C-alpha positions as CSV (number, residue, x, y, z in Angstrom):
1,M,-27.5,22.1,22.7
2,G,-24.4,20.3,24.2
3,T,-20.9,19.3,23.2
4,H,-19.7,15.8,22.4
5,V,-16.0,15.1,22.5
6,I,-14.6,12.2,20.5
7,K,-11.2,11.1,21.8
8,M,-8.6,9.2,19.9
9,P,-9.7,5.5,20.4
10,D,-7.4,2.7,21.5
11,I,-6.8,0.8,18.3
12,G,-5.2,-2.1,20.2
13,E,-1.9,-4.0,20.1
14,G,-0.4,-1.8,22.8
15,I,-0.3,1.3,20.4
16,A,0.0,4.5,22.4
17,Q,0.3,7.0,19.5
18,V,-1.1,7.3,16.1
19,E,-0.6,9.7,13.2
20,L,-3.5,11.9,12.0
21,V,-3.5,11.4,8.2
22,E,-6.5,13.2,6.8
23,W,-9.7,15.0,7.9
24,F,-12.9,14.5,6.0
25,V,-14.7,17.3,7.8
26,K,-13.9,20.8,8.7
27,V,-15.2,23.3,11.4
28,G,-18.8,24.2,10.6
29,D,-19.6,20.9,8.8
30,T,-22.6,18.9,9.7
31,V,-21.9,15.2,10.4
32,T,-24.1,12.2,10.8
33,E,-23.8,9.2,13.0
34,D,-21.3,6.6,11.6
35,Q,-19.9,9.2,9.1
36,V,-16.1,8.8,8.8
37,V,-14.5,12.0,10.1
38,A,-10.8,11.2,9.9
39,D,-8.1,8.7,8.9
40,V,-5.3,7.8,11.3
41,M,-2.3,5.5,10.8
42,T,-0.6,3.1,13.1
43,D,2.7,1.4,12.3
44,K,0.8,-1.2,10.3
45,A,-2.3,0.2,8.6
46,T,-4.6,3.2,8.0
47,V,-7.8,3.2,10.1
48,E,-11.0,5.1,9.7
49,I,-12.5,7.0,12.6
50,P,-16.3,7.3,12.4
51,S,-18.5,9.7,14.5
52,P,-20.8,8.1,17.1
53,V,-23.1,11.1,17.0
54,S,-24.8,13.5,14.6
55,G,-24.2,17.2,14.9
56,K,-22.1,20.2,13.9
57,V,-18.2,20.2,14.0
58,L,-17.0,22.8,16.5
59,A,-13.2,22.1,16.6
60,L,-10.6,19.7,15.3
61,G,-8.0,18.4,17.6
62,G,-5.0,18.2,15.3
63,Q,-3.5,18.8,11.9
64,P,-2.7,16.1,9.2
65,G,0.7,14.7,10.0
66,E,0.5,15.3,13.7
67,V,1.2,12.4,16.0
68,M,-1.5,12.1,18.7
69,A,-1.7,10.1,21.9
70,V,-4.5,7.6,22.4
71,G,-7.1,9.3,24.6
72,S,-6.4,12.8,23.4
73,E,-9.2,15.0,22.0
74,L,-9.8,14.4,18.4
75,I,-12.9,16.4,17.5
76,R,-15.7,18.4,19.2
77,I,-19.2,18.2,17.9
78,E,-22.3,20.2,18.9
79,V,-25.2,17.9,19.5
80,E,-28.8,17.9,20.6
81,G,-29.1,17.4,24.3
82,A,-26.4,17.7,27.0
83,G,-23.6,15.9,25.2
84,N,-20.8,14.4,27.2
85,Y,-18.6,17.4,27.9
86,Q,-19.0,20.6,29.9
87,E,-16.7,23.6,29.8
88,G,-14.5,23.6,32.9
89,A,-15.6,20.2,34.0
90,A,-13.3,17.2,34.3
91,A,-13.0,14.9,31.4
92,P,-15.8,12.3,31.2
93,A,-15.0,9.2,33.2
94,T,-16.7,6.7,31.0
95,P,-14.5,5.8,28.0
96,A,-17.5,4.4,26.1
97,A,-19.2,7.7,26.2
98,V,-16.3,9.7,24.6
99,A,-14.4,7.3,22.4
100,A,-15.3,6.8,18.8
101,P,-16.9,3.5,17.9
102,A,-14.6,0.6,17.0
103,P,-12.3,1.9,14.2
104,V,-12.9,0.5,10.7
105,A,-9.7,-1.2,9.5
106,T,-10.4,-0.6,5.8
107,S,-7.7,2.1,5.8
108,T,-9.4,4.6,3.5
109,P,-12.9,5.4,2.3
110,E,-14.2,2.6,0.1
111,P,-13.5,3.5,-3.6
112,Q,-16.6,1.5,-4.5
113,A,-18.9,3.8,-2.5
114,E,-19.0,6.2,-5.5
115,K,-20.1,4.5,-8.7
116,P,-17.8,5.5,-11.6
117,V,-19.6,7.1,-14.5
118,P,-18.0,6.6,-18.0
119,V,-16.0,9.6,-19.0
120,A,-18.0,10.0,-22.2
121,A,-21.3,10.3,-20.3
122,A,-21.9,13.9,-19.2
123,A,-23.7,14.5,-15.9
124,P,-27.2,15.8,-16.3
125,A,-27.2,19.6,-16.3
126,S,-30.2,19.8,-13.9
127,T,-28.4,17.9,-11.1
128,H,-24.8,19.0,-11.6
129,A,-24.4,22.4,-13.2
130,P,-20.8,23.4,-14.1
131,A,-19.1,25.3,-11.4
132,P,-16.5,28.1,-12.2
133,I,-12.9,27.1,-11.6
134,V,-11.5,28.5,-8.4
135,P,-8.1,27.0,-8.1
136,R,-7.1,25.8,-4.7
137,E,-3.7,26.7,-3.2
138,A,-0.9,24.5,-4.6
139,N,-0.3,22.8,-1.2
140,E,-4.1,22.2,-0.5
141,R,-5.1,18.6,-0.7
142,P,-8.7,18.3,-2.1
143,L,-11.0,15.7,-0.5
144,A,-11.4,12.7,-2.9
145,S,-11.6,8.9,-2.7
146,P,-8.6,6.8,-4.0
147,A,-10.7,5.8,-7.0
148,V,-11.4,9.5,-7.9
149,R,-7.7,10.3,-7.5
150,K,-6.7,7.4,-9.7
151,R,-9.1,8.4,-12.4
152,A,-8.0,12.0,-12.3
153,L,-4.4,10.9,-12.5
154,D,-5.1,8.7,-15.5
155,A,-7.0,11.6,-17.2
156,G,-4.2,14.2,-16.5
157,I,-6.5,16.3,-14.3
158,E,-5.2,18.4,-11.4
159,L,-7.8,18.0,-8.7
160,R,-7.1,21.5,-7.3
161,Y,-9.0,22.8,-10.3
162,V,-12.1,20.6,-9.9
163,H,-15.1,21.8,-8.0
164,G,-16.2,19.3,-5.3
165,S,-20.0,18.9,-4.8
166,G,-19.8,16.2,-2.1
167,P,-19.8,16.7,1.7
168,A,-17.2,19.2,2.8
169,G,-16.3,19.9,-0.8
170,R,-15.4,16.3,-1.5
171,I,-14.7,15.6,-5.2
172,L,-17.0,12.9,-6.7
173,H,-16.8,11.0,-10.0
174,E,-19.7,13.3,-11.2
175,D,-17.4,16.3,-10.6
176,L,-14.8,14.8,-12.9
177,D,-17.4,14.2,-15.6
178,A,-18.6,17.9,-15.3
179,F,-15.0,19.1,-15.5
180,L,-14.3,17.0,-18.6
181,T,-17.4,18.2,-20.4
182,Q,-16.0,21.8,-20.3
183,P,-13.2,22.0,-22.9
184,T,-12.4,25.5,-22.1
185,L,-11.7,24.5,-18.5
186,S,-9.8,21.3,-19.1
187,T,-7.0,23.2,-20.9
188,Q,-6.4,25.2,-17.7
189,S,-5.4,22.2,-15.7
190,A,-1.7,22.4,-16.8
191,P,0.5,25.0,-18.5
192,G,1.4,24.6,-22.2
193,G,4.5,22.5,-23.0
194,Y,6.6,25.6,-23.9
195,A,5.3,28.0,-21.3
196,K,7.6,29.2,-18.6
197,R,6.7,27.9,-15.2
198,S,7.5,29.4,-11.8
199,D,5.1,27.5,-9.7
200,S,6.1,25.0,-7.0
201,E,4.3,22.5,-4.8
202,Q,5.1,21.5,-1.2
203,I,3.8,18.0,-0.3
204,P,3.8,17.2,3.4
205,V,5.3,13.8,4.1
206,I,2.5,12.3,6.2
207,G,0.6,9.0,6.5
208,L,1.8,6.0,4.6
209,R,4.5,8.0,2.8
210,R,6.0,9.0,6.2
211,K,5.9,5.4,7.4
212,I,7.7,4.3,4.2
213,A,10.3,7.0,4.6
214,Q,10.9,6.1,8.3
215,R,11.2,2.4,7.6
216,M,13.5,2.8,4.6
217,Q,15.7,5.2,6.5
218,D,15.8,2.9,9.5
219,A,16.6,-0.1,7.4
220,K,19.5,1.7,5.6
221,R,20.8,3.0,8.9
222,R,20.7,-0.2,10.9
223,V,21.2,-3.0,8.3
224,A,24.6,-3.8,6.8
225,H,23.2,-4.2,3.3
226,F,24.9,-6.1,0.5
227,S,23.4,-7.2,-2.8
228,Y,24.0,-10.2,-5.1
229,V,22.8,-10.4,-8.7
230,E,22.5,-13.7,-10.6
231,E,21.3,-14.4,-14.2
232,I,18.8,-17.1,-14.7
233,D,17.6,-18.9,-17.8
234,V,13.8,-19.2,-17.4
235,T,13.0,-20.6,-20.8
236,A,12.0,-24.0,-19.5
237,L,10.1,-22.4,-16.6
238,E,8.1,-20.2,-19.0
239,E,7.3,-23.2,-21.2
240,L,5.9,-25.0,-18.1
241,R,4.0,-22.0,-17.0
242,V,2.4,-21.5,-20.4
243,H,1.5,-25.2,-20.5
244,L,-0.1,-25.2,-17.1
245,N,-2.1,-22.2,-17.9
246,K,-3.3,-23.7,-21.1
247,Q,-4.4,-26.9,-19.4
248,W,-5.6,-25.6,-16.0
249,G,-6.0,-21.8,-16.3
250,E,-9.7,-21.8,-16.8
251,S,-10.5,-24.0,-13.8
252,R,-7.7,-23.1,-11.4
253,G,-6.6,-19.6,-12.4
254,K,-3.7,-18.2,-14.4
255,L,-0.2,-18.6,-13.0
256,T,2.4,-15.8,-13.1
257,L,6.0,-16.2,-12.3
258,L,5.6,-15.2,-8.7
259,P,4.2,-18.6,-7.3
260,F,7.1,-20.4,-9.0
261,L,9.6,-18.0,-7.4
262,V,7.8,-18.5,-4.0
263,R,8.1,-22.3,-4.5
264,A,11.8,-22.0,-5.3
265,M,12.4,-19.9,-2.2
266,V,10.6,-22.4,0.0
267,V,12.6,-25.3,-1.3
268,A,16.0,-23.4,-1.2
269,L,15.3,-22.2,2.4
270,R,15.2,-25.8,3.6
271,Q,19.0,-25.9,2.8
272,F,19.6,-22.3,4.1
273,P,17.4,-21.8,7.2
274,Q,19.6,-19.0,8.4
275,I,18.1,-16.8,5.6
276,N,14.5,-17.4,6.7
277,A,15.1,-15.4,9.8
278,T,14.5,-12.2,11.7
279,Y,17.1,-10.2,13.7
280,D,16.2,-8.3,16.9
281,D,19.3,-6.1,17.0
282,E,18.2,-4.5,20.3
283,A,18.2,-7.9,22.1
284,Q,20.9,-9.4,19.8
285,V,18.8,-12.4,19.0
286,I,18.3,-14.1,15.7
287,T,15.1,-16.1,15.2
288,R,15.0,-18.8,12.5
289,H,11.5,-19.6,11.4
290,G,10.2,-22.9,10.2
291,A,7.2,-21.3,8.6
292,V,7.9,-19.4,5.4
293,H,5.8,-16.2,5.5
294,V,6.6,-14.4,2.3
295,G,6.1,-10.6,2.1
296,I,4.9,-9.6,-1.4
297,A,6.1,-6.0,-2.0
298,T,3.1,-4.3,-3.6
299,Q,2.9,-0.8,-5.1
300,G,-0.4,1.0,-4.5
301,D,-1.7,4.4,-5.2
302,N,-0.6,5.6,-1.8
303,G,2.8,3.9,-1.7
304,L,4.6,0.6,-1.1
305,M,3.0,-2.0,1.2
306,V,4.1,-5.6,2.0
307,P,1.1,-8.0,2.5
308,V,2.2,-11.4,3.8
309,L,1.6,-14.8,2.1
310,R,1.5,-17.0,5.2
311,H,2.7,-20.5,5.3
312,A,3.9,-20.5,1.7
313,E,5.6,-23.8,2.4
314,A,2.2,-25.5,2.7
315,G,0.6,-24.0,-0.4
316,S,0.4,-25.4,-3.9
317,L,1.2,-23.3,-7.0
318,W,-2.4,-22.4,-7.4
319,S,-3.3,-21.7,-3.8
320,N,-0.3,-19.5,-3.4
321,A,-1.1,-17.7,-6.7
322,G,-4.6,-17.1,-5.6
323,E,-3.6,-15.7,-2.3
324,I,-0.9,-13.4,-3.9
325,V,-3.6,-11.9,-6.1
326,R,-6.0,-11.5,-3.2
327,L,-3.4,-9.8,-1.0
328,A,-2.2,-7.5,-3.8
329,N,-5.8,-6.4,-4.5
330,A,-6.4,-5.8,-0.8
331,A,-3.2,-3.8,-0.5
332,R,-3.9,-1.7,-3.6
333,G,-7.5,-1.1,-2.5
334,N,-6.3,-0.1,1.0
335,K,-8.3,-2.9,2.5
336,A,-5.5,-5.1,3.9
337,S,-5.8,-5.7,7.6
338,R,-3.0,-5.1,10.1
339,E,-2.5,-8.8,10.4
340,E,-2.1,-9.1,6.6
341,L,0.6,-6.5,6.6
342,S,2.8,-7.9,9.4
343,G,4.7,-11.1,10.3
344,S,6.8,-11.8,7.1
345,T,10.0,-13.8,7.4
346,I,11.4,-13.0,3.9
347,T,10.3,-10.7,1.2
348,L,9.8,-11.0,-2.6
349,T,9.8,-7.9,-4.7
350,S,9.2,-7.5,-8.4
351,L,8.8,-4.5,-10.7
352,G,7.3,-6.6,-13.4
353,A,7.8,-5.3,-16.9
354,L,9.6,-2.3,-15.4
355,G,12.1,-4.5,-13.6
356,G,15.2,-3.2,-15.4
357,I,18.5,-5.1,-15.5
358,V,19.7,-4.8,-11.9
359,S,18.2,-3.3,-8.7
360,T,19.4,-3.1,-5.1
361,P,16.3,-3.7,-2.9
362,V,16.2,-2.7,0.7
363,V,15.9,-5.4,3.3
364,N,12.5,-5.3,5.0
365,T,13.6,-5.3,8.7
366,P,13.6,-7.2,10.9
367,E,14.0,-9.8,8.1
368,V,17.5,-10.5,6.8
369,A,16.9,-11.1,3.1
370,I,14.8,-9.8,0.2
371,V,14.7,-11.4,-3.3
372,G,14.2,-9.0,-6.2
373,V,13.0,-9.9,-9.6
374,N,14.1,-8.1,-12.8
375,R,12.6,-8.0,-16.2
376,M,12.6,-11.1,-18.4
377,V,14.2,-10.6,-21.9
378,E,15.1,-12.7,-24.8
379,R,18.8,-12.8,-25.5
380,P,21.3,-14.8,-27.7
381,M,23.1,-17.3,-25.5
382,V,25.9,-19.8,-26.3
383,I,24.9,-23.4,-25.4
384,N,27.0,-26.3,-26.5
385,G,28.8,-24.1,-28.9
386,Q,25.6,-22.9,-30.6
387,I,24.0,-19.5,-30.4
388,V,20.4,-19.9,-29.3
389,I,17.7,-17.5,-28.2
390,R,16.8,-17.9,-24.5
391,K,14.6,-16.1,-22.0
392,M,16.8,-14.6,-19.4
393,M,16.0,-12.9,-16.1
394,N,18.1,-11.5,-13.3
395,L,17.5,-11.9,-9.6
396,S,18.8,-8.9,-7.6
397,S,18.7,-9.7,-3.9
398,S,19.9,-8.0,-0.8
399,F,20.9,-9.4,2.6
400,D,21.8,-8.3,6.1
401,H,25.5,-8.9,6.3
402,R,25.3,-8.9,10.1
403,V,23.4,-12.2,9.9
404,V,24.0,-13.7,6.4
405,D,27.5,-14.4,5.1
406,G,28.2,-13.6,1.5
407,M,28.9,-17.2,0.5
408,D,25.6,-18.4,2.0
409,A,23.7,-15.6,0.2
410,A,25.4,-16.6,-3.1
411,L,24.7,-20.3,-2.6
412,F,21.1,-19.6,-1.7
413,I,20.5,-17.6,-4.9
414,Q,22.4,-20.3,-6.9
415,A,20.0,-22.9,-5.4
416,I,17.0,-20.8,-6.5
417,R,18.6,-20.6,-10.0
418,G,19.0,-24.3,-10.2
419,L,15.4,-24.9,-9.3
420,L,14.0,-22.4,-11.8
421,E,16.2,-23.6,-14.6
422,Q,15.1,-27.2,-14.0
423,P,11.5,-26.6,-12.9
424,A,10.7,-30.2,-12.5
425,S,13.0,-30.2,-9.4
426,L,10.6,-27.7,-7.7
427,F,8.2,-30.6,-7.1
428,V,10.6,-33.4,-6.2
429,E,10.4,-34.2,-2.5
């Protein structure tokens, strides 16, 4: 028997360090070739690290949340044969022999790999006998795919109470089914509504959540934020959207408000090119971009991501709408590539039905502007001396005051307002 050492691979783009997000194996586990052993995170995306060999895990090179250098030891595996490492010997000289295979940029294990089973369908007793509940520690994170975590969250199940039958104790959909078929156990997942509670839970800030925290903190520390809110009458726009969906929805796809907002931003930016810009505050250089690459802020199960709608200025309503849907699904499924998560020149953020009245979005550095969409509501408005019901919506947008003057920001949003209130003007060249 020999020892095979897998080192942290070079993920490219000049990255020298990556964060270890999650282990999918533990010491003593048996792994097979191409099995994913860990997730690591760069500044742009989560990457899976597969094993190039089969064997038994001898040692792990770090803890989740630890930042590791490219080339450092990630994991040791006992293998048949000589392996690629000898105690007391120098590190192997051939990178191909010690590095993991090319990392898979799908971020996290594929949710589709485990076929969901309807909750009502109990797992066969012969293949999945109920296991007694042995609660994990409050700060222990059970192994489970994003799809399993989402299903457990929707069902109100704490995964620490669920027995995992998969490799390394991984919780599968079948384990949730087995848990749900045991009424005496499901009631133990949470204390009663009037029971006193003294428990607490410590959640390490690692992975995507750490990156989000770092970026938000950096943006608030470095950017001179100011926000501007404008009210928009979108009655005519909604009528146009409903009409287009009725006529073309089946053949071209349904339109939401977002592609109309993107179109309005594209047109308004022709008049205000200083807002479609990025600012390198280290070099003290502002770059104005001809292309409009719109970041679409997207909330996923693991946190906020901003996939990029590239060359929005060249897309039609339907092509932009289709790309927005594709990017959002990729981000929520943790399948967005590093290229799809970088390179935006201005960001659009929307909380949809939860949009509230006003928000103060944080500029997505190094951009200098972000346009925020609030909830659409029907309100009585006075028009030509008459009280009428109109569909109203606020835009709450933020800007980097180091680059964008207040008047320019106000005029930019006013231009968007004019385009949305007279939607035919969106298509006049």
